[in-house]
N, C-alpha and C positions, 0 to 999 in steps of 0.2 A: 560477690555482691548479691547475685540472684538467691544464693543459699540463705543469705541473711535477710533479704527483703521479700522473699517469695510470698509471704502472707499479707504484705503491705500494699500490693498493687494488683490491678485486674487486667491491665492492658499494657502492651509494650509497643513503642514506636521505634522502628529500626531506621535510623537516618544517618548511618555511618558511611564511610567509603565502602565500595562494592565487596572488598575482600572480607569484611566482617558480616555481611548480610546473613549468610546461611547459618553461621555459628549462633548468632543472636536469635534468628527466627526459629531455628530448631530448639534452642534452649527454651524460648517462650512457649512454643507449642507443647513441649514436654511437660511444662508446668501448667498447662491448660489455660494459658493467657491469650486474650484476644491480640491480634497482631496487625499492625499497620506497617507496611514495608516499603521503602523507596524502591524505585526501579533503577536498573535491572534487578530483578529479584535476587540474583546471585552472580558471582563472577565466573562460574563454570557451569557446563551443561550438566555434569554429574551432580553438582550441588542443587541445581534447579530440579532435577528429577527427585532427589531426596526431599526437598522442601514441599514439592507438590504432593508427594505421597503422604508426608506428615499432615499436611493441610486437609487432604481428603479423608484421613483417619480421625481427624480431631472434630470436636463439636463446638469450636470456638468460631468467632467472627473475625474474618481477615479482610484487609483491603490493601490494594496497591496504590502507590502515589502517582497515579496517572491522572492529573488534575482535569484534563479535558475529556476523559472517557465519559461518554453518556451525556455530554453537554448538548445544547440545541444545535450549535454549528456542526459538531461531530455527527450527531445523529441525522441531520439534514443531509450530509454527504452520504452516509450509510444508506439511507432510505432512497436517495437518488440512484445510488449504485445498484441497489437491489430491485429497483423498479424495472430493470431490464432495458432501459433506454438505449444503452450502447451495445446491447447484446452480450454474448459470452465474452468474458475478459481474457485476453491472451497475454497482456503485458501489464505490470504495475511498476511505475517508476516513482521513487520518492527521494527527495534531496534537501539538503540543508547546508548551512555554513559549518565551519569548524570552530568549536567553542572553547578550547583549551590550547595553550602552547603545545605544539606537537612536532614530530619529526626531530626529536632531540636525542643526543647521546647521553648516556648515564653520566651524571656529574661526578667529577673526581674529587671535588672539595668536600671535606666533612665539616659541617657547620654545627653551631650550638643550638639545640632546640629551644623554643620559647620557654620562659620561666614557668615551672610547674607542669611541663609536659613530659610524660613518660613515652619517649619515642619507641622504645622496644614494645611497649604494649600497643601503641598505635600500629606498628607493623604487624603485631599479632601473628596470625597463622601463615602470613606471607613471608618470603625471604627477608631477613634483616638487612636493611640497607642503611648506610651512615646518613644521618639527618642532612637534609639540604632543603632550603626554602623552595626549590623547584618543585618539590612534592607537596609541601603543606605551607601555607593554607590554600586550599582550593584547586591546585593544579595537579592533583594525583590521577585524574581520570584517564589520561593517555598512556600512563605507565601500566604495562601488563601485570606487574606484581600486584598492583592495587586496584586497577580499574579495568574497564573493558572498551576503552577507546571511545571516539565520538559516536560510533554506530551503537555501541552498547548503551551509551548515555541517552541518545535521543530517540531511538527506534520505537520504543513502546509508546511514545507520545504521538505517533502516527499510525502504528500497526493496529491499534484498537479500533480504528475506523473500518478496517477491511480484512484483517487476518482471518478471523473465524468465518466471516461471510464468504470469503473466497476459498475456504478450506486450505489454508497455506501451511498446515501443521507438519507435513511430511515431505520436504524437499529431498530429492535423491542425489543431487550434486550441488556444489557451491564452488565458486571461483572468485578470486579477488585480485586486484591490481592496486599498487600503492605507489605514490611518487617518491623519489629519492631527494632527500634534503641535502643542501650544500652549504658550506661556509667558504670563506676565503682560503681556508687550508685544504679544501676538497670535499669529497663525499662524507656525509655525517653517518656514523654507524648508529642507526636508530632502531635496531632490532628489538630493543626492550621498550620502545615507545611507539605508539601508533603514528601513522604518517600524517602530514598535513592534508593531503587530498587522497581519497580512496574511491575505488569503483568495485562494487560487490554484486555478484550475480547468484541468484538462487533458481534451480529448475524444479518445477512441479509437474510430475506426469499427470495425464488425465485422471480425474477422480470424481466420482459421482456425476453431477451435472456440469462440472467444470472441465473445460478442455485443457490440454497441455498449456502450462503457464510459465512465463518468466518474470521474476521480480528483480528489480535493479535498485541499488542505493548509490548515491553520489554525495560527496561532501567536498569542503575545501575549495568551493567556487565551481566545482563541476556541475553540470546539469544534463538532462537528457536532450536529445535533439528536439528542436521545435517540430510539432506535427505539421504536416503540409496543410492541414485544414485550419490552422491558426491564422487569423487575419494579420496582416503586416502592421496594423496599428495596435496590436496586442502583444505585450512583452511577456516572456516567461516569468513567473513569480520568482523572487529570490529564493524562496524554499516552497516546497509543495509536493503534491502528489498527482500523478497523471495515470489514469486507467485508459488502456487501449482495448477496445472491444471490436467485434465484428461490425457493428453498426455505427460506431462513432467513438469519440474521445471525451472523457470527463476529467477536468483539471480542478483541483481543490486546494485549499490551504493545507499546510503540513499537518496541523492539528484537526483538520476537518473544517467545512464551511467554505464560504466564498473566498477565492484567492485574491480578490480585489478589495477586501476589507482588512482592517488590523486584525492580528491574531486574536482568536477567542471571541469574536464578536459576530452578531447577526445584524442584518440591515434593520433600520428603524422604520416605523410606519411612515410612508411618504417618501422615503429615501430612494432615489433612483439608482438602480444597481445593474450593471451589465451581467448577464447570466442569471443564475438562480441562487437562492441561499445555500444550497448544497454544493455549488460549484459551477463551472463553466462547461456547458456541452458544446461540442464541435463536430461537424461544421455548424455555424450559427444558423445558416439557411435551412438546414434540416430540422433544427430544434426550436425554430423561432416561436412556435405555438405550444411547446412542451411546458407543462406546469410542474412546479415542485410538488411532489407527492405529499399527501396529508400526513401529519405526524402519527406514527403508530408505535414507535419504540419508547420505552421508559426514559425519561430525562433526569439528570442530576447535574445542576448547574455548578460552575466552579466555586461560587460563594457557599455552596452547600456541601462541598466535597467531604470536608472533615466531619461535619456535623452528621452526615448521612451514615458514616462509620459508627459514630458514637450511638445514634439511634438504633442502628442494627445490632450493635453489642448489647444494648439494653433490652431490645426485644428478642434477642436470642435467634436472629436470622442471618442469612447471608447478606453481605453488602452488595452493592451494584457492580463493584469491580473486585472480586475476591482474588487473593494472592494466587490461588490455583489457576485461575483464568490467566492472570499475568504471567504465570510460568510458561505458558505456551508462547506468548509474544517474546518473552526473554530467550526461550531456546532458539527461536528463529533468528533473533538479533545476535545471540552468541555464536551461532554457526557462522554468521557473516564476519564478526570480529575475529573469531578463531582463524578463518581463512586469510584475513588481513595479516594476522600475526604470523601465520605459517608462510605466507608470501615473503615476509621480511626476515625469516629465520636464516641465520648465517650458515654458510657451508664451505667446504673446501673444494676449490675448483680444480678439476683434473683436466687432462688433455683430450677428453671425449670429443667426438666429432660433431658435425652439423646436425641439429635436431635431437641430440642425445643429452640426457641430463648430466651435465658436467660438474655438478655440485652434488655429491652423493647424498648429502642429507638435507638438501634444500628442495622446496616445492616450486622451483622455477626451472625452466629449460633455458640454458645458456647457449647462445649461438654465436660462434666467433665471427667477429666483424672487423674489417680493416679500419684504419684510423679516420677514413672519410666516411665511415658508416655503412659501406657496402657489405652485405652478407656473402660469405664465401660459398662456393659451390660444394655439394656434398663430398666430392672426392678431392677437394682442394687440400693442400698440405697445411699443417698448423702455421699460424701467423708468427713470424719471427719478431722478437722484441728487440729493438735497438734504441739508442739514445734519440734518434730522430723519428723513429717509427714504432709507436707503442700500440699493441692491439687493444681493442676494447670489445665489449660484449653487450648484446641486447638480451633481454629476458622476457619470457612470457609466462603467465600463471599456469599452474597445474590445476586440473579439475579434481576436486576432492569428492570421492564417492561416499555418500552417507547412508548407513543402515541404521534407521531411527530405532528400530526394534532392538537391535543389539547394542545400540548406543556407541557406535564406532565407525570409523572410516575404513573401508575395505581395501584401500590402495595407499595409505600412508600412516606408518607407525609414528612418525614424529607429530603429525596432527593428533593422533590418538592421545599422545602425552599431554595435550592441552585440554582434553575433554574432562579429565579428572586429575587435578594436580595435588601432590603431597603437601601437608601442612608441616610447619616446624613442630617437632616432637612435643615441645612443651605447650603448644597451643592446639594440639590435635584433639579437638573436642569431639566426643562420641556421646550421643544421647542414650 
């Protein structure tokens, strides 16, 4: 189609499932077309690096579909954060609900695709799977073959508020934990689908003016602990961001702005609001006289999001949220979703002892425990399995050591296999 229509269009909107993003974006850039791309920009880190390089080499205008980036609520939070009110930031917590059916086993039933749908083409570069409505329409995001899980879906909508400002571009380790789904038949084998609830950690060593920092993501109903400085008449937002600094705490909406207002909104003139337009500073007594900083950052409101890209294309200049910028947010998110996937990678359990990795190709450490949940001593003999006494195992996540420059994990080859994944031969597009 591109070969036939190349001379008939000026710009390309990439709004497909994640597994098609890089193919289409790279094809458009190779034809010197302006690009608007949905987030996450790609499904894998290697794809993200290739797209970023192509964007930087091109002379076209690109924009990422992060509709809240640069809005007044988001900018108010960024300006409040960068005012230094809470001092150097040591921790960033962001959390939200789970937005797609998750924690599922791969369906075994092969169904008939909707009339007129070319299912093989929809799968494209990803592994061919028999059609099942559990994938399409709209529920493809949690499946690793096609999407990047809930974290990959939503993270960019929050990271734009603080990622570059806190220089979070080079974490050196990541770890993840995920819940186990169950049905009446027992544990669900959901290694191909992201879990319902996840907890992800990124570690950032000291960099520039920023101290050693931890970033944490929670979904599926999980939230960070309440800060001790939060009044008892104040509940934690259902989704949001919390910055913990040396001098205080800032809580904002997930997309930026006040956590006590509906998403994407600012307080209206005369409206009484607890906290500030950029968020809630804690403890309240310390910040009772603190004022919201004056606006200094360029704004682009949600209603102008698409028009700003078109104007930028016509003017031959960068948009306010170019794809190469969003690639940085995407890589941070994909490191987390990759750690989630690695945590759930199945392996073969051996008879290794306490504290040893007894699943040779798994990123978890399995510790033998008795049926009542008590962990065995290091020198205890293996647990015997009988009809009345079946051993079970607890697991804990492995820390994945990341070398950003080399684009690889230094301690896990299975995780490296998720950094860049092969395409089906017939769909292996090369620019």
